[in-house]
N, C-alpha and C positions, 0 to 999 in steps of 0.2 A: 672273939669268935663272931659276935653279932656284926662287928664292923666288916669283917671279911665277907660274910654272907651278903651284907648290904652292897659291897663293892661288886660282888659277882652278879647279883641281881640287876644292879645298874648297868653293868656291861651287857648282860643279856637283853635288857630292854633297849639299849642303844643299838645293839646288833639287829634286833627285830625291827626297830624303826627304820634303820638303814635299808634292811631287806625290803620292807614295805614300800619305801620311797623308790628304790630301784625298780621293783616289779611294777609299781604304779606308773612309773615314767615310761615303761615300754609297752604297757597295755594299750592297744589301739582304741581310739575313740570311735564314735558312730560314723563319722565321715570317712575315716581311714578304713573302717571295715567295709563300707559301701564301695569305696573305690577299689579295694582289693578284690571284692567279689565281682565288680564290674556291672552291678545292677542295683537299682533302687526300687523297692516295692511300695506302691502308693495305693491306698484304698479309696474308692469313690462309689458313686451311685450311677446306675444306668438310667439316664434321663436326657431330654433334649438340651438341657442347660449345663450338663456336666460331661458325660461320656456316652457315646453311642457308636454304632457301626453304620456307615453308609456305603454307597457304591464304590468309594475309593478306599475304604478301610476305616480304622479307628479315627474318631474325631470328637469334637466337643470343646467347649470353652475351657473347662478344667483340664481336659486331656492335653490341649495345646500348651497351656501354661506349665503343666507338670513335665511335659516332654522337653520344653525349653529349659526347665530347671535341671532335668537329667543331663541334658547337653552341657549345661553350665558346670555340672560336676564331672562330666566326661564319662558317664556311665549309661547303660541301657535302662529304659523305663519298663517296669513290669506292673501291669494294672491288675488289681484285685477288686472284684465287685462285691458290694454288700447289698443285702435285701432290705435293710432298715437302718435308721439312724443309730439305734442302740447297738447294732452290730458293728457300725463304724467306730463308735466310741470304745466298745469293748476290744476291738482289734488294736486300737491305739494303746489301750491300757495294757494289753498282753504283749505288746511289741510285735504283733503279727504283720505290721506295716510300718514303714518309716514315718509316714504322716498321712493325713486325710486331705484330699482335695475334692470336696463334695458339695460345694455351695453352702457351706456351714456359716450360720450367723454367729459372730463372736459375742456371746452373752455372758453375763456374770454367773449364771447358773452353771455353765460349763467350764468356767475359768479354773475351778478347783480340780478338775479332772484332766484338762488338756492345756497346752500353751498355744495361744493363737499368734499367728504371724502378722506382719503388717497387712492391713486390709488391701484388697485389690479391686473392690467394687463396693458401692453403697446402694442399698436397696431399702424399700419400705414394705411392711406387711400390708396387704390389701384384702379387703372383704369383697368376695366375688358373689354375685347373684345372677339369676336368670332373668333376662328381659321378659316382661309380661308376668313374672312371678312376684313374690313378696320382695320388696326393696327396702332394706334397712337404711334409714337416713342418719342414724347415730348409733353409738355402741349399745345403748339401752334397748334398741330394737332387736339385737342379737338374741335376746331372751325370748322373743316371740316366735322364732322359727327353729328348724332343725339344722344344727351346725355340726360339721365334721371336719377334723384336721388330722394330721399325722402325729402319732405318738412321739414323744421325746424331741419334738421340733421346737424351734423358737416360738412358733405360733401357739403351741400348747402351753408353753411357759407364760406367754403374754396373756392368754385367756385366764390362766390361774391368777395372775396378778390382777386382772380386771375384776375377776370374781371376788377376790379377797378385799379389794380396795373400793370398788364402785358398784358392782352388780352382784350381790350375793345370790340372787335368784337365777343367775346364768347357769345353764347346763349345756353340755355338748357331748359328742361322741368322738373317740379317737382310736386309731389303730396303727400299728407299725407296718401293716401290709399295704396301706394306701399311699401311693406316690402322687405327685401333682396331677398327672394325667387322669388317674382314676378319680380323684376328687373333682376335677373339672367336669369329667364325664357324668358323674352323679348329679351335679348341679344342673348341667345342660339337659339331662333327661327328666329332671324334676324329682329325682329320688330323694334329694335333700334340698334345703333352701339356700344355704350359704356354705362357703368354705373360706379359708384364709391361706393365701400363698404369697410368696415374695414377688415384688413388682417386676423383676427381670424375667421370672418364669411366666407371668401372665403376658408380658410384652412379647415373648417368643411364641406363646401358644394361643393368643387371642384370635388370630386369623382362622384357626381350626375350629373354634367354637364362637361363631359370630353372634349367637344368641346370649352370650355371657357378657357381663359388664362389671365395672368397678363401682361398688357402692361408696366406699370411702377408704382412706388410709387408716389402718389401725395403729400405726406407729409412724414416727419420723424416720429419717435416714438411719440405717443400721449397717455395720460393716460385715462383708463376707471375707473370710480368711481361711488359711490352711490351719489344721490342728495337729500339733506335735505332742508327744508324750511329756508329762511332767517328770523330768528326770534330771539328775545331777549333771549328766552328760548332755550339754546343750549345744554341742558342736554343730549338729545339722541345723538346728534352729538358727544359729548365728549365721551360717552360710545362706540360709533362706532369706534372712533379713538383709544380708548384703546383696543377694540376688534382686530383691525388690527395690533396693536403693540404687541399683545399677542403671545408668542412663539408657543402655540398650534395652533393658527390661521395661523401662517406661515407654519406649517406642513400641515394644512388643505388646504391651497392654493396650495401647491405642489401636494397634493393628488387629489384634484378636477381637477387641470390642467392635471394630468396624466390620470384621468378617461375620460375626455372629449376631450383632445387634444393630449395625448401621443402617439396615434397610427395612427394619421391622415396622416403622411408622408409615410405610407406604400404603398399607391396606387397612382402611377404616371399616366401620361396621357396614356401611352401604356397599362399599367395594367388595368386601368379603362375601356378603350375601349374594351379590351379583355373580361373582366368580364361582361360587358354589352352585348356583342355578345353572350357569352356562356349562360348568363341568358335567353336571348330571344330564343336561339336555343335549349337548353337542359333541363333547370330547370323544365319546365312544365311536362316533362316525369316522373320526380321523386318526385315532391313536395308532391304528395299524400302519398308516402312512408315515407318521412320525417315527415309529419304531424301525421301519424299513430304512428311512433316510438316515436315522441315527446310527444304525448298524453299518451302513456303507461308509459313514464318515467318522466312526469311532466317537460318537457323541452320546450324551444321555438324552433319550427321546423326550424326557420331561422338560429339558431345557428348550428344545425346539417347540414343544407345545406351549411353554410359557412365553416364548418369543411371539408365537403366532397369536396368542390371546392378546398380548400387548399391542401387536400390530393391527389385528383385524377382528378381535373377539371371535376367532374361528369362523369368519364369514368369507367364503370363497370369492364373493363378488364385491368385496369391500373396495372403496375408492376414496382417496383423499383429494383435497383441493389442489394438490400439487401434481396429481395424475398418477401416483403410485397405485398399484392394483393387487388384489388377491390376498390369499391367506398370509403370505409373508411380505406383502406390500412392496413388491419389487418395482423399480423404475423401468421404463421401457429400455433404456440403455443398458442397465445391469442385466435385465432379462436376456437381451441379445447376446451380451458377453458370456452369459452362462448357458446359452443354448436353450433357453426356455421360450418355446414358441407361443404358448397360451398361458398368460399370467392368471387366468381365471380357473385353470384346471388345478384342483387341490394338490394332486401328486406332483405336477411340474413345479408348482409354486413352492411346496415344502422342500423338494429336492434342491431347487435353486437357492432357496434361503439357507439351507444347510451347507451347500457348496460355497456360498459367498461368505458365511461366517467362518468356515474353516480356512479359506484363503486369507481373510483378514487376520485371523489368529496366527497363521504361519508367517505373515508379513511383519508382525511385530518383532522387535529386537529380542535376541535370545536371553537377554538380561531380565526380561519380565517373566516371572514364574506364575504358576497357577495358585490361587484362582484369579489373581489380578489379570492374567493374560486373557482369560475369557471375558471378564468384565470390560476390559478395554476394547476387545474385539466387538463386543455388543455396542459399546459407545460409538465405535467407528461405523458399524452397521447403520446406526441411526443418523449420525451427524456428518459422517464422511471421514476417511482416514487422514486426510490433510488437516482438518480441524482438530482431530485428536492429537496429531503431531504438534500442532501449534500450542495446544494446551500443555502438552508434555514439556515443550521448550520453555514456556512461561514458568512452569513449576521448577524446572532445573535452574533457570535464571534467578529465581527467588529463593533458592536454597532448599527447595523441596525434593522429595524422592520421586522422580518421574517414572519409576518402575512399579510404583504402588498405586492402585486405584484410590486408596484412602487419600492420597495427596492430589492426584490428577483431577479427581472429581471436584475439588475446590477451585480449580483454575478454568475448567470448561465454561462456567457461567460468565467469566470475565470476557469471553469472546464476543459478548454482545455490547461491551463498553468500548467506545472509540479509543480511549487512551491506552487500552490493551490491544485491541485487534489491529490497530495501526502498526503495531510492532511485529505482526505476524505475516506469514507468507500468503495465507488463504483468506485473511480478512474476517469480516463479520460472520457470526453464526449465532443461532439461538442456543447458546451453550447450556442453558438450564435443562433443556429437553432431554439430551442424552443422559444426564444424571438421573432424572426421574425415570427415564426409560430403563436404564440398567437396574436401578433399585426396585422398580416394579417387577421386572422379570425375575430378579432374585427372590422376591417374596412369593410370586406365583409358583416358582419352581419349588420352594419350600413346601407349599401347600400340596402340590402334586406329588411330591415325594412322600409326604405324610399320608395322603390318601391311598398311595400305591403300596404302602408298607403294611402287610397283614399283622406284623408284630405290634403295631401301634393301634390296631383296630380293637378296642376294648369293649366287649359286650357285657354290661353289668345288668343283671336282672334285679327287679325291685326288691326281692326278698334278701338279696345278698347282705345288705346292711344289718338286717335283723339276725340272720343265721350265722354270720361269721363269728367264730369263737374268739377271734382276736380283738373284736370290738369291745371297747370299754366305755361305758357311759359315766361321765363325770356329773355327779349329782349337785344340786344347789346347796349353798351353805345355810339356807334357812332351816 
């Protein structure tokens, strides 16, 4: 009897195992579910280095990478915004999003909660202070001033490590409500003495806060990566790893890096202060003319204003040693072709400059897409269409992509070297000038967009830090 019962039990167990095997084999994994639904939900932060809306729609470094990954999967991208880092990690833990693309530092503290992808950027943590204020020269000086960081950030984790191992008297405040912009604003206005942010964030935002500077690096290079759930189903994580190993993705990373960071070193402290002063003093006299010209030509008026600052510092009577004149520094020949009778008249000069830029942009091959199309048109405005064409031919001959500004800007400077310009139709050119010209305009444009966006104008009163219920003061260990 017992033998018979044992046989029956064994058969039932075998049947159950077979059933589990069969049902398990047909259960779709995460990637299959995403593809069947036709969309992937990604959680991120709303910030200049991750995701934001501009005049052409959604953009940002993280957004562009996530969009490329969605295309790689063949699905639509759905963005979900979080208000804090803890909200991001909680959303991943609850599977409310497929992964997080939010400028997250891959740290050991978070490894137990999420699975980080292959890094796509290296950054360092930097201590930021106000010029003319208290400047910390080493980490021990952080205990002498008021320091604020974002809760649950890699910066907060690093401060805890320093407090535990080196400076037990260190104290600071942290809040989940403070994003990078708010922290920099508080330091800039003197509400606090220091903050800590990632190097890529300060690189992007420094021009908007010229009175801020880097005291020192708090860490060495640290990786930024996407965060995936810690799950047995790692199908999406594996596809993401393949995406980052893909040769096309490597090219994409370089392209996106150039688009968002390639021009940021053009505006130093002195240049940023000068641009700020000129904007406050002169721009209001002419912004109406820039807006009218931009509307007629379907351009962004801030691009025209950035061009004009680069050309003349908004001086209607500007003149170069080559004889170009006016707000947009038109040559006599170009002005005649455009119907500009008086190059010193601000309206005529701005209209003429806008008209000329549009003609150059239309003249470029259809294979050149935006924003590279505008950057190359600007280069042609400065150095001439023929020289730009020569540089594009050199790039193509050398195996580069002559439809991308990222490649072409490396060949323009070669036009001043005989062994290169003798191969071209139009000969010698001061090829480094159009590169600086374009990169400067891109930076001025960034600042004008920032200043013109009321959503980015953060007014923090001095009592905010003390009254905010979300502020947590980390006491010393002494």
